[in-house]
KOLVEX-180106 format. One record per residue (C-alpha): residue number from 1; residue in one letter; chain; x, y, z. Coordinates in pm, whole numbers, plus 50000, padded with zeros to 5 digits. Layout:
<sites>
SITE   num   residu   chaine      px      py      pz
SITE   NUM        a        A       X       Y       Z
...
</sites>
This chain:
<sites>
SITE   num   residu   chaine      px      py      pz
SITE     1        m        A   47785   57936   66218
SITE     2        t        A   48104   58094   66081
SITE     3        r        A   48410   57873   66049
SITE     4        h        A   48763   57982   65967
SITE     5        l        A   49001   57750   65787
SITE     6        d        A   49234   57827   65501
SITE     7        f        A   49088   57574   65258
SITE     8        p        A   49243   57734   64943
SITE     9        n        A   49588   57641   65072
SITE    10        l        A   49481   57280   65131
SITE    11        r        A   49327   57258   64786
SITE    12        l        A   49646   57396   64631
SITE    13        l        A   49851   57117   64782
SITE    14        l        A   49609   56850   64659
SITE    15        v        A   49608   56994   64305
SITE    16        l        A   49988   56996   64293
SITE    17        f        A   49997   56641   64419
SITE    18        s        A   49759   56524   64147
SITE    19        l        A   49985   56683   63884
SITE    20        f        A   50311   56527   63999
SITE    21        a        A   50231   56221   64208
SITE    22        f        A   50309   55955   63948
SITE    23        a        A   50596   56126   63773
SITE    24        h        A   50888   55926   63917
SITE    25        r        A   50981   55594   64065
SITE    26        g        A   51239   55511   64329
SITE    27        v        A   51360   55226   64544
SITE    28        s        A   51233   55272   64901
SITE    29        q        A   50959   55437   65102
SITE    30        a        A   50998   55778   65269
SITE    31        t        A   50736   55871   65528
SITE    32        y        A   50647   56215   65657
SITE    33        q        A   50614   56220   66036
SITE    34        p        A   50423   56515   66194
SITE    35        y        A   50636   56685   66458
SITE    36        s        A   50557   56603   66819
SITE    37        y        A   50824   56647   67086
SITE    38        h        A   50697   56348   67282
SITE    39        f        A   50727   56120   66979
SITE    40        y        A   51052   56258   66837
SITE    41        q        A   51228   56220   67172
SITE    42        k        A   51183   55843   67126
SITE    43        l        A   51426   55880   66833
SITE    44        n        A   51696   56029   67059
SITE    45        g        A   51903   55710   67062
SITE    46        t        A   51952   55744   66686
SITE    47        l        A   51940   56121   66633
SITE    48        y        A   52186   56208   66909
SITE    49        h        A   52409   55900   66926
SITE    50        t        A   52781   55967   66882
SITE    51        d        A   52796   55706   66605
SITE    52        t        A   52562   55908   66382
SITE    53        r        A   52607   56241   66205
SITE    54        l        A   52248   56346   66141
SITE    55        h        A   52097   56690   66091
SITE    56        t        A   51859   56715   66386
SITE    57        a        A   51745   57079   66401
SITE    58        v        A   51490   57113   66117
SITE    59        k        A   51153   56952   66193
SITE    60        p        A   50921   56790   66081
SITE    61        m        A   51139   56519   65928
SITE    62        i        A   51104   56264   65654
SITE    63        m        A   51172   55922   65806
SITE    64        h        A   51435   55763   65585
SITE    65        e        A   51789   55629   65580
SITE    66        v        A   51937   55591   65929
SITE    67        l        A   51607   55668   66107
SITE    68        v        A   51410   55390   65940
SITE    69        p        A   51504   55100   66171
SITE    70        r        A   51417   55287   66491
SITE    71        y        A   51106   55442   66337
SITE    72        d        A   50980   55106   66212
SITE    73        s        A   51036   54949   66554
SITE    74        l        A   50820   55220   66713
SITE    75        m        A   50548   55175   66451
SITE    76        q        A   50543   54798   66509
SITE    77        l        A   50563   54810   66887
SITE    78        g        A   50466   54476   67037
SITE    79        v        A   50310   54350   66715
SITE    80        q        A   50136   54020   66768
SITE    81        e        A   49956   53799   66522
SITE    82        r        A   49588   53887   66557
SITE    83        h        A   49335   53699   66351
SITE    84        s        A   49029   53920   66397
SITE    85        w        A   48982   54233   66190
SITE    86        g        A   48899   54437   66504
SITE    87        g        A   49210   54315   66687
SITE    88        r        A   49439   54405   66398
SITE    89        k        A   49287   54751   66355
SITE    90        l        A   49293   54828   66727
SITE    91        y        A   49652   54724   66793
SITE    92        n        A   49857   54684   66478
SITE    93        e        A   49719   54845   66164
SITE    94        h        A   49582   55163   66016
SITE    95        l        A   49205   55169   65976
SITE    96        i        A   49251   55163   65598
SITE    97        e        A   49581   55064   65443
SITE    98        a        A   49713   54936   65115
SITE    99        s        A   50062   54890   64978
SITE   100        d        A   50282   54719   64721
SITE   101        d        A   50638   54767   64603
SITE   102        d        A   50562   55110   64459
SITE   103        y        A   50340   55283   64712
SITE   104        t        A   50177   55283   65053
SITE   105        f        A   49845   55438   65151
SITE   106        y        A   49673   55467   65488
SITE   107        a        A   49382   55649   65649
SITE   108        d        A   49265   55672   66010
SITE   109        f        A   48996   55817   66231
SITE   110        l        A   49158   56034   66500
SITE   111        p        A   48955   56069   66820
SITE   112        d        A   49055   56299   67104
SITE   113        f        A   48795   56268   67375
SITE   114        q        A   48886   56402   67718
SITE   115        v        A   48712   56490   68040
SITE   116        g        A   48868   56665   68336
SITE   117        r        A   48808   56857   68655
SITE   118        d        A   48982   57177   68759
SITE   119        f        A   48966   57153   69137
SITE   120        a        A   49164   57473   69202
SITE   121        g        A   48991   57687   68942
SITE   122        g        A   48642   57706   69087
SITE   123        g        A   48550   57343   69032
SITE   124        r        A   48515   57368   68653
SITE   125        t        A   48453   57051   68453
SITE   126        t        A   48661   57052   68135
SITE   127        w        A   48614   56837   67828
SITE   128        l        A   48726   56799   67469
SITE   129        n        A   48533   56644   67181
SITE   130        t        A   48760   56616   66877
SITE   131        r        A   48681   56411   66567
SITE   132        g        A   48973   56398   66330
SITE   133        a        A   49097   56206   66031
SITE   134        q        A   49429   56161   65857
SITE   135        a        A   49554   56008   65534
SITE   136        g        A   49902   55946   65402
SITE   137        l        A   50042   55832   65071
SITE   138        t        A   50401   55755   64972
SITE   139        i        A   50525   55664   64628
SITE   140        q        A   50863   55495   64625
SITE   141        d        A   51131   55724   64768
SITE   142        k        A   51008   56032   64584
SITE   143        f        A   50665   56147   64700
SITE   144        s        A   50500   56175   65036
SITE   145        l        A   50154   56324   65090
SITE   146        y        A   49996   56375   65432
SITE   147        v        A   49668   56544   65525
SITE   148        n        A   49467   56571   65846
SITE   149        f        A   49156   56751   65965
SITE   150        f        A   49009   56814   66311
SITE   151        e        A   48661   56930   66418
SITE   152        n        A   48656   57037   66783
SITE   153        q        A   48439   57152   67069
SITE   154        g        A   48555   57186   67426
SITE   155        v        A   48560   57358   67762
SITE   156        f        A   48905   57463   67881
SITE   157        p        A   49041   57554   68224
SITE   158        d        A   48992   57916   68316
SITE   159        y        A   49337   58046   68212
SITE   160        l        A   49302   57902   67860
SITE   161        d        A   48943   58022   67840
SITE   162        r        A   49059   58378   67909
SITE   163        y        A   49342   58347   67657
SITE   164        i        A   49107   58233   67379
SITE   165        f        A   48860   58510   67460
SITE   166        t        A   49133   58777   67461
SITE   167        h        A   49323   58664   67151
SITE   168        t        A   49036   58495   66959
SITE   169        v        A   49270   58208   66883
SITE   170        t        A   49279   57854   67016
SITE   171        p        A   49652   57808   67092
SITE   172        g        A   49824   57660   66789
SITE   173        q        A   49497   57576   66612
SITE   174        g        A   49365   57893   66453
SITE   175        y        A   49044   58083   66507
SITE   176        g        A   48869   58011   66834
SITE   177        k        A   48529   58140   66940
SITE   178        s        A   48276   58097   67217
SITE   179        m        A   47937   57937   67158
SITE   180        p        A   47644   58181   67201
SITE   181        d        A   47452   57944   67427
SITE   182        n        A   47753   57878   67652
SITE   183        p        A   48043   58130   67659
SITE   184        s        A   48277   57879   67823
SITE   185        k        A   48228   57632   67537
SITE   186        k        A   48465   57680   67242
SITE   187        d        A   48425   57563   66885
SITE   188        w        A   48697   57547   66620
SITE   189        m        A   48846   57338   66343
SITE   190        y        A   49174   57315   66159
SITE   191        g        A   49369   57098   65917
SITE   192        s        A   49713   57031   65773
SITE   193        a        A   49848   56920   65437
SITE   194        v        A   50203   56833   65337
SITE   195        l        A   50337   56742   64993
SITE   196        s        A   50702   56636   64981
SITE   197        y        A   50903   56553   64670
SITE   198        t        A   51260   56425   64693
SITE   199        v        A   51421   56528   64366
SITE   200        n        A   51741   56330   64430
SITE   201        d        A   51984   56253   64709
SITE   202        y        A   52065   56623   64741
SITE   203        l        A   51733   56810   64724
SITE   204        n        A   51386   56785   64875
SITE   205        v        A   51097   57019   64791
SITE   206        t        A   50809   57048   65038
SITE   207        l        A   50490   57250   65000
SITE   208        a        A   50287   57247   65319
SITE   209        y        A   50013   57403   65524
SITE   210        d        A   50175   57310   65851
SITE   211        k        A   50416   57418   66125
SITE   212        n        A   50795   57424   66140
SITE   213        f        A   51055   57401   66414
SITE   214        i        A   51427   57479   66419
SITE   215        g        A   51633   57364   66715
SITE   216        d        A   51723   57074   66938
SITE   217        g        A   51525   57177   67247
SITE   218        y        A   51171   57173   67373
SITE   219        r        A   51137   57543   67288
SITE   220        s        A   51301   57738   67009
SITE   221        v        A   51396   58106   67011
SITE   222        l        A   51455   58092   66633
SITE   223        l        A   51140   57935   66485
SITE   224        s        A   50896   57717   66677
SITE   225        d        A   50565   57539   66623
SITE   226        v        A   50376   57744   66883
SITE   227        s        A   50152   57930   66639
SITE   228        s        A   49891   57794   66400
SITE   229        n        A   49958   57642   66058
SITE   230        y        A   50076   57854   65769
SITE   231        t        A   50159   57787   65404
SITE   232        g        A   50526   57739   65323
SITE   233        l        A   50738   57633   65029
SITE   234        k        A   51056   57473   65161
SITE   235        l        A   51370   57367   64977
SITE   236        t        A   51609   57144   65172
SITE   237        g        A   51944   57056   65020
SITE   238        k        A   52222   56836   65149
SITE   239        i        A   52580   56802   65032
SITE   240        g        A   52814   56597   65243
SITE   241        n        A   52781   56711   65604
SITE   242        v        A   52606   57039   65516
SITE   243        q        A   52228   57084   65507
SITE   244        y        A   52063   57401   65381
SITE   245        m        A   51696   57494   65420
SITE   246        s        A   51524   57789   65256
SITE   247        m        A   51152   57851   65313
SITE   248        w        A   50907   58115   65197
SITE   249        a        A   50589   58142   65400
SITE   250        y        A   50248   58302   65361
SITE   251        m        A   50087   58377   65697
SITE   252        l        A   49760   58521   65822
SITE   253        d        A   49652   58728   66117
SITE   254        p        A   49279   58772   66041
SITE   255        m        A   49164   58854   66394
SITE   256        h        A   49448   59095   66467
SITE   257        p        A   49502   59342   66179
SITE   258        r        A   49787   59568   66292
SITE   259        s        A   49800   59834   66024
SITE   260        l        A   49963   60176   66057
SITE   261        d        A   49628   60355   66068
SITE   262        s        A   49264   60280   66138
SITE   263        v        A   49178   60219   65773
SITE   264        s        A   49168   59844   65707
SITE   265        r        A   49131   59699   65361
SITE   266        a        A   49102   59344   65233
SITE   267        g        A   49435   59169   65243
SITE   268        d        A   49592   59400   65501
SITE   269        n        A   49619   59112   65748
SITE   270        w        A   49841   58901   65525
SITE   271        k        A   50207   58873   65600
SITE   272        w        A   50502   58702   65440
SITE   273        g        A   50818   58543   65570
SITE   274        a        A   51147   58416   65431
SITE   275        f        A   51357   58180   65644
SITE   276        q        A   51700   58030   65580
SITE   277        y        A   51896   57782   65791
SITE   278        l        A   52245   57645   65717
SITE   279        d        A   52355   57346   65928
SITE   280        w        A   52707   57203   65931
SITE   281        n        A   52786   56875   66107
SITE   282        v        A   53151   56947   66172
SITE   283        t        A   53207   56606   66334
SITE   284        n        A   52988   56327   66469
SITE   285        r        A   52971   56521   66795
SITE   286        f        A   52962   56889   66699
SITE   287        s        A   52731   57087   66469
SITE   288        i        A   52670   57455   66413
SITE   289        g        A   52387   57626   66225
SITE   290        l        A   52322   57979   66100
SITE   291        f        A   51967   58118   66079
SITE   292        q        A   51813   58418   65907
SITE   293        s        A   51452   58536   65882
SITE   294        v        A   51260   58832   65749
SITE   295        v        A   50888   58906   65797
SITE   296        w        A   50691   59176   65619
SITE   297        g        A   50326   59276   65606
SITE   298        a        A   50095   59308   65306
SITE   299        r        A   50060   59671   65409
SITE   300        n        A   50323   59821   65633
SITE   301        a        A   50557   60120   65643
SITE   302        a        A   50661   60047   65283
SITE   303        g        A   50299   60068   65166
SITE   304        r        A   50080   59794   65018
SITE   305        r        A   50298   59500   64917
SITE   306        g        A   50259   59151   64788
SITE   307        f        A   50537   58898   64787
SITE   308        d        A   50868   59084   64775
SITE   309        f        A   51075   58911   64507
SITE   310        n        A   51389   59064   64653
SITE   311        y        A   51353   58789   64914
SITE   312        l        A   51325   58511   64658
SITE   313        n        A   51702   58474   64673
SITE   314        p        A   51751   58151   64872
SITE   315        i        A   52101   58240   64988
SITE   316        i        A   52150   58310   65357
SITE   317        f        A   52268   58658   65460
SITE   318        m        A   52099   58805   65152
SITE   319        r        A   52086   59133   65342
SITE   320        p        A   52245   59248   65669
SITE   321        v        A   52057   59259   65995
SITE   322        e        A   51954   59604   66114
SITE   323        l        A   52251   59666   66339
SITE   324        t        A   52165   60031   66388
SITE   325        n        A   51880   60086   66142
SITE   326        t        A   51546   60110   66324
SITE   327        s        A   51347   60233   66024
SITE   328        s        A   51341   59922   65804
SITE   329        p        A   50980   59827   65717
SITE   330        d        A   51062   59454   65749
SITE   331        k        A   51153   59253   66057
SITE   332        m        A   51494   59083   66032
SITE   333        h        A   51659   58829   66262
SITE   334        l        A   51990   58646   66261
SITE   335        g        A   52048   58338   66471
SITE   336        l        A   52287   58065   66577
SITE   337        n        A   52197   57705   66664
SITE   338        t        A   52456   57459   66791
SITE   339        k        A   52489   57123   66966
SITE   340        y        A   52767   56908   67108
SITE   341        k        A   52736   56540   67200
SITE   342        a        A   52929   56556   67524
SITE   343        l        A   52873   56188   67608
SITE   344        r        A   52740   55887   67422
SITE   345        n        A   52389   55965   67552
SITE   346        l        A   52414   56335   67648
SITE   347        t        A   52390   56632   67411
SITE   348        v        A   52440   56997   67504
SITE   349        y        A   52268   57251   67279
SITE   350        g        A   52207   57623   67251
SITE   351        q        A   52064   57907   67043
SITE   352        f        A   52122   58279   67010
SITE   353        l        A   51896   58516   66816
SITE   354        l        A   51983   58875   66734
SITE   355        g        A   51711   59117   66626
SITE   356        e        A   51886   59449   66656
SITE   357        f        A   52176   59601   66841
SITE   358        t        A   52382   59914   66875
SITE   359        a        A   52742   59801   66915
SITE   360        k        A   52847   60075   67157
SITE   361        e        A   52547   60013   67382
SITE   362        f        A   52547   59633   67347
SITE   363        f        A   52870   59584   67541
SITE   364        s        A   52814   59860   67796
SITE   365        g        A   52547   59666   67986
SITE   366        n        A   52326   59972   68028
SITE   367        g        A   52006   59804   67906
SITE   368        h        A   51967   60005   67585
SITE   369        v        A   51630   59955   67416
SITE   370        n        A   51788   59871   67078
SITE   371        n        A   51970   59564   67210
SITE   372        k        A   51719   59293   67123
SITE   373        w        A   51827   58932   67160
SITE   374        a        A   51710   58591   67282
SITE   375        a        A   51906   58286   67397
SITE   376        q        A   51868   57921   67487
SITE   377        f        A   52093   57674   67664
SITE   378        g        A   52008   57314   67747
SITE   379        f        A   52100   56950   67752
SITE   380        r        A   51911   56639   67656
SITE   381        g        A   51980   56268   67667
SITE   382        f        A   51855   55913   67645
SITE   383        d        A   51889   55589   67843
SITE   384        a        A   51955   55785   68162
SITE   385        f        A   52123   55588   68443
SITE   386        g        A   52146   55292   68205
SITE   387        i        A   51766   55262   68187
SITE   388        k        A   51659   55201   67829
SITE   389        d        A   51412   55455   67685
SITE   390        l        A   51441   55695   67980
SITE   391        n        A   51478   56031   67801
SITE   392        f        A   51537   56367   67965
SITE   393        l        A   51575   56735   67882
SITE   394        a        A   51652   57053   68077
SITE   395        e        A   51681   57399   67924
SITE   396        y        A   51689   57771   67996
SITE   397        n        A   51526   58025   67764
SITE   398        t        A   51530   58403   67780
SITE   399        a        A   51449   58703   67559
SITE   400        r        A   51511   59071   67620
SITE   401        p        A   51226   59322   67604
SITE   402        y        A   51104   59417   67252
SITE   403        t        A   51307   59136   67087
SITE   404        y        A   51039   59008   66847
SITE   405        s        A   50841   59331   66809
SITE   406        h        A   50874   59593   66535
SITE   407        f        A   50799   59962   66506
SITE   408        d        A   50527   59859   66256
SITE   409        p        A   50340   59582   66443
SITE   410        v        A   50215   59407   66128
SITE   411        s        A   50575   59304   66057
SITE   412        n        A   50639   59157   66400
SITE   413        y        A   50756   58798   66446
SITE   414        s        A   50414   58633   66472
SITE   415        n        A   50152   58432   66288
SITE   416        y        A   49777   58415   66352
SITE   417        g        A   49792   58614   66675
SITE   418        q        A   50073   58409   66836
SITE   419        p        A   50453   58442   66842
SITE   420        l        A   50663   58248   66595
SITE   421        a        A   50914   58170   66870
SITE   422        h        A   50826   58150   67242
SITE   423        p        A   50460   58159   67360
SITE   424        w        A   50542   58441   67607
SITE   425        g        A   50661   58669   67327
SITE   426        a        A   50957   58853   67482
SITE   427        n        A   51076   59000   67814
SITE   428        f        A   51100   58665   67997
SITE   429        r        A   51325   58400   68150
SITE   430        e        A   51227   58034   68180
SITE   431        l        A   51350   57696   68304
SITE   432        v        A   51199   57379   68152
SITE   433        g        A   51253   57016   68247
SITE   434        v        A   51102   56715   68067
SITE   435        l        A   51129   56346   68159
SITE   436        n        A   50989   56062   67947
SITE   437        y        A   50999   55687   67999
SITE   438        s        A   50854   55412   67779
SITE   439        y        A   50804   55051   67886
SITE   440        k        A   50643   54829   67627
SITE   441        r        A   50307   54999   67560
SITE   442        f        A   50318   55225   67866
SITE   443        d        A   50442   55584   67847
SITE   444        f        A   50520   55806   68147
SITE   445        s        A   50600   56175   68113
SITE   446        f        A   50658   56469   68345
SITE   447        q        A   50720   56831   68258
SITE   448        g        A   50800   57118   68492
SITE   449        t        A   50829   57487   68399
SITE   450        w        A   50927   57788   68606
SITE   451        g        A   50941   58133   68458
SITE   452        q        A   50922   58508   68503
SITE   453        f        A   50785   58747   68244
SITE   454        g        A   50696   59115   68237
SITE   455        t        A   50359   59251   68126
SITE   456        d        A   50206   59596   68092
SITE   457        a        A   49993   59756   68361
SITE   458        d        A   49751   59889   68097
SITE   459        s        A   49712   59946   67724
SITE   460        t        A   49904   60277   67737
SITE   461        t        A   50233   60126   67857
SITE   462        n        A   50481   59905   67672
SITE   463        w        A   50754   59728   67868
SITE   464        g        A   50847   59496   67581
SITE   465        g        A   50663   59170   67647
SITE   466        d        A   50370   59221   67408
SITE   467        i        A   50521   59179   67062
SITE   468        f        A   50201   59311   66902
SITE   469        k        A   50279   59662   67027
SITE   470        s        A   50512   59892   66836
SITE   471        y        A   50853   59914   67001
SITE   472        a        A   50847   60282   66911
SITE   473        s        A   50622   60320   67219
SITE   474        h        A   50890   60188   67459
SITE   475        q        A   50892   60326   67811
SITE   476        q        A   51260   60415   67839
SITE   477        v        A   51579   60413   67635
SITE   478        y        A   51814   60283   67904
SITE   479        d        A   51796   60043   68198
SITE   480        n        A   51568   59792   68025
SITE   481        r        A   51585   59460   68209
SITE   482        i        A   51435   59114   68152
SITE   483        a        A   51092   59071   68319
SITE   484        q        A   51053   59448   68362
SITE   485        g        A   50711   59608   68397
SITE   486        v        A   50457   59410   68598
SITE   487        r        A   50650   59097   68697
SITE   488        n        A   50466   58766   68665
SITE   489        n        A   50580   58435   68815
SITE   490        l        A   50464   58106   68666
SITE   491        l        A   50497   57751   68792
SITE   492        y        A   50362   57477   68568
SITE   493        a        A   50376   57099   68617
SITE   494        d        A   50225   56833   68394
SITE   495        g        A   50234   56456   68449
SITE   496        r        A   50085   56192   68218
SITE   497        i        A   50050   55815   68208
SITE   498        s        A   49926   55643   67893
SITE   499        y        A   49871   55298   67752
SITE   500        l        A   49933   55278   67379
SITE   501        f        A   49684   55077   67175
SITE   502        n        A   49801   55153   66822
SITE   503        p        A   50139   55315   66749
SITE   504        k        A   50048   55383   66385
SITE   505        y        A   49838   55684   66484
SITE   506        n        A   49921   55708   66856
SITE   507        l        A   49585   55577   66981
SITE   508        r        A   49603   55560   67358
SITE   509        i        A   49425   55587   67690
SITE   510        e        A   49579   55875   67883
SITE   511        a        A   49544   56005   68237
SITE   512        g        A   49697   56339   68326
SITE   513        a        A   49742   56588   68605
SITE   514        v        A   49821   56959   68566
SITE   515        y        A   49918   57215   68828
SITE   516        r        A   49963   57579   68731
SITE   517        r        A   50026   57875   68961
SITE   518        h        A   50041   58221   68811
SITE   519        g        A   50129   58501   69051
SITE   520        v        A   50173   58879   69031
SITE   521        p        A   50356   58957   69359
SITE   522        e        A   50344   59336   69348
SITE   523        q        A   49967   59326   69306
SITE   524        g        A   49916   59046   69559
SITE   525        r        A   49732   58834   69300
SITE   526        h        A   49767   58471   69205
SITE   527        h        A   49564   58221   69008
SITE   528        q        A   49582   57845   69040
SITE   529        t        A   49479   57555   68820
SITE   530        g        A   49480   57201   68957
SITE   531        m        A   49333   56960   68707
SITE   532        l        A   49293   56586   68648
SITE   533        t        A   49208   56453   68302
SITE   534        l        A   49123   56121   68141
SITE   535        g        A   49081   56056   67773
SITE   536        l        A   49097   55844   67462
SITE   537        r        A   49351   56023   67245
SITE   538        s        A   49528   55986   66913
SITE   539        s        A   49744   56167   66654
SITE   540        f        A   50088   56325   66677
SITE   541        r        A   50025   56689   66769
SITE   542        n        A   50224   56952   66954
SITE   543        l        A   49978   57179   67135
SITE   544        y        A   50132   57415   67387
SITE   545        y        A   49919   57499   67690
SITE   546        d        A   50216   57541   67927
SITE   547        f        A   50222   57921   67948
</sites>
């Protein structure tokens, strides 16, 4: 049985940790917290309060300073004195833990066992059998190490089954394949590793095989955690009210080599990325951030290439975006991220990403193919209607056709067969609403999504939604509109109720209901999923199946 996991990257992180782990001492603990929207929104009261001036866009975060009191309260939720070993491990403690004044260590078994029934999709029984493990180590306020690993088998609802078969990727989790004895049964595994070193009060260095997210919303049109893990070296500096992040990433696309010709050689499916983000908290209420990215393939229009040391420069705006140049072998983007705390418990946020534009055509409104941009606008808040821990979010996302594609597809804005921004790629508009409420150990959540996106009628057409096609094959120069081509309508609703056993690794019993309706009006087709699920779940993971 062939398995695909980038073990060399994981080993690299562990080797580096062994070299540096005991080099320094500090005064307090700093804990890495894997990014999960549903957990991080519980920090809203601190992150987005008008009395704080925190940098909130770059995730995952290290839990320290102002976040510690709220984070600790969540990790010790409803702690009671339990005398039995089983009671303590079930409700209050990590499976294995040790600590003193200099370090903390923990390890856990991470089950994710689910069973469900898709009543609208032909009566399919779905299930998930995941056995995972995690371990974390902190040393004073300097080092933080986190690793996890998941072994999985499962049967998905029909729409996800078709996606995995078509893209040979389990969404957000790497290589996915069908079992020979049962094509509907999938088998995959993946892992993460993060090594963080805080040099001083001004600089943090993180080497990780993980995901990253930039923004204050549920989605991000700049950089999201939709795709699978990739290796990145990230420098994050802070001076006063300014935070600067520079990251260099090594990404893979092993199942989707997109070279310029039919000759494929070893290493042609590598790709590299450089990302910079500058965030300025102007006041307690208002912040503005500038974003830049560049992606290039190991073999693209510039020939066979390794890491391009021209992009080692960590300074933002190291080269101009291709305002009129459509022949650059690398994919560049510029972006803006901003937020304003309009009320004590209400924050308005937005993003704008620019991939390419022709100034004359950009302002004429004639739908020129070179005008490639994406945007987001939303608001989020906490303690709605005076109800403690009632968190909410509503946002609008859109991207013009061809925004994240490139004339040389290997340099498009993707990783491991999935977009680095929105799961629909480009050529879409979307409304998302999320509501979360926590009461003691009970969590209630509801998410609703409505969207329109354009697809291609066949493999010979390109209306700008599939970012893995060269935008040189566009259908027309003018009159390009969002959701052009074959228009798809999507309605997605997801409700969940859970009872939390152990907050340390999010062990919970969870019941859920999903309704999804995907329609293609001009073809008179629609597909429905109506599913109920029940499971014993754990871990902090963002896995996007809402597309």
